[in-house]
C-alpha positions, 0 to 999 in steps of 0.5 A: 438494591441487588446483592451480588455474590461474586467478585467483579475481578473474576468477571474481568478475568474470565471475560472474552474481551482483553483487559489491560490496566496500566499506570498513567505515566510515563506516556513517553518512552518507555511507555506506561507500565502494565499492572494487570492483564486478564486471561484473554490477553495471555491467550491472544498474545502468548505473554503470561500475567507475570511476563506482562506486568511491569512492562509497557504495552508497546512491547506488542507493537511492530513495524506494521503498527501504524505510526499515526495510530500510535500518535493518536494513542499517545496524544490521548494518554498525554491529554488524559482523554478516552480514545478508540482505535483499531491497531495492529499488534504482535504476539510473543511469537511474532504473529500479527493480529488486529485489535479494536481498542478502547482506552479509558482514564481511571481516576482516584477519589480526587479526580486525578488520573492514576491509571488507564484501562484498555478494553480490547477485542480481537477483530483479526478475521474481519479486518483481514477479510476487509483488507483482502476485499479492499485489495481486490477492489484495487486490482485489475482482475485480468492482469493482477496489476493495480487498476486505474483507481488505485493508480490515481491514488498513488499518483495523488500521493506522489504529487503531494510528496513533491509539493510538500518535500520536493520528492520527484517522480516520473510516469510512463504511459504505454499502449500495446501496438495494434492490439485490436488486430491481435484480438481480430486475428487470434481471438479475445482469449489470445488477446487476454494472454497478451495482456497478462504477458505484458503485465508480467514483464512490466512487473518484473521490470518495475515492481521493485522500483515503482507502481504498475497499473493497467488503466485501460483495455491495452493501456498501462501506467507506471509511476516511479518515485525518485527517478528523473524522466531520463532515468525512467526513459532508460528503464522504459526502453528496457521494458520495450525491448523485453516485450518486443522479444517475447513470444506468447503461445496461444491456442491460435498461434504464437503472438508477438507484440510491440508497445509505444511508451511515453515518459514524463517527469513532475515539474514545479509548475504542476498544480495537479497530478493529472498534468504529468500524465497529460505530458506522458500521454503527449509523448506516447502519441508522439511515439505512435505517430512516429512509427510505434514500438519506441519510447518518447521522453517528454522534457521541457516542452519537447520529446526526445525519441528512442532512448536506448539500452543494451539488448537484454531480456527478462 
């Protein structure tokens, strides 16, 4: 048998990982009371031992702390189970950080859970790098807009919200007219500038109300929640006019382009998110075949053409 000449409390106090011990109850508001924190906790959070003891770990949560993660933690506490999660918390100064957290129930000699111990590791650097890489994988490198994969995910989510709660949404399918001719006449570098300028105008018009994506070479898709097709048709006409009015300087000369736009709204008969986009594409093809540089709104099996707004420029 080994004889140790040190106090385990000293080991915990100087450990690199954060250690927080709370009472077992209450697990509902205001939450379990902290009875111990080590030095690593104070170093990361800015709360001293005296400031932390007697309060709940929930003081570290903020608006970006994931509600689902908080639910998982509370359910584990209520059921007196161990749990491991990744969570975003906030320091005393309001600075966000990421933790890999393991919570363990502590039992007395009778097997009753009296406390919980949380062993936490700061993973902010690796987590933020992961978030950055995930975000890069969702972005189109040329335009900076969402890419097709990201847009499809947003579309699926919007369809789920509609199926479960009836929250409507509308979508836009848009093409730059005669884009191949732009590349042929002015060169691909100029074509890239056109893509970026159109993307910038789309963002200015829609980013506060919807999700904008470049889903093909000269193709763009936009999803606008809680708006009807007619409402989004008006916004699309505003977008069309702004693009038509834009002059794009390039090394080979100034370029002006127009766009054709199709709009559709989710319908109760839709069983897949793809169906609303198919209708938007149908409206887009009608816009092209009717002379391009116009907006067509798909409604109940027919297209309404040339929705208008007063002339305005972003």
